[in-house]
C-alpha positions, 0 to 999 in steps of 0.5 A: 776255190777255198783253201783247205779247212776254210769256206768260200764266201760264194755260198752265202747270199743275201738279196733286199728288194727295196720300195722307198715309195718315192724315187731314189737317188743313190744306193750305198753299202756301208759295210759290204759290196753291193750289186744294185739292179734298178727296177724303176725310179723308187724300187731296187734289188740289192744283193751281196756282191760276191767274193772270196771272203765270208762276209762276217759282219752286219749288212749295213746299206743306205739310200737317199731320195729325191728330197725335194720331191719328198718335201712336196709330197709330205707338204701335200699330204697335210 
């Protein structure tokens, strides 16, 4: 419960469905804590982790792909 005059961060949510098209190696939250659910090798559901504070800044995350496979796909499509 939030102190009087303040709002809990629990009522704010954000969800991103990520489909990289190639296998994902790592997902990192740059600005907030994340909850990630891997759906398969190339997609994931990324959510803002529930917290007691209001997330009052830009939501930034990054992900890495399996570089070797990505290079092979690019070369094969040329």
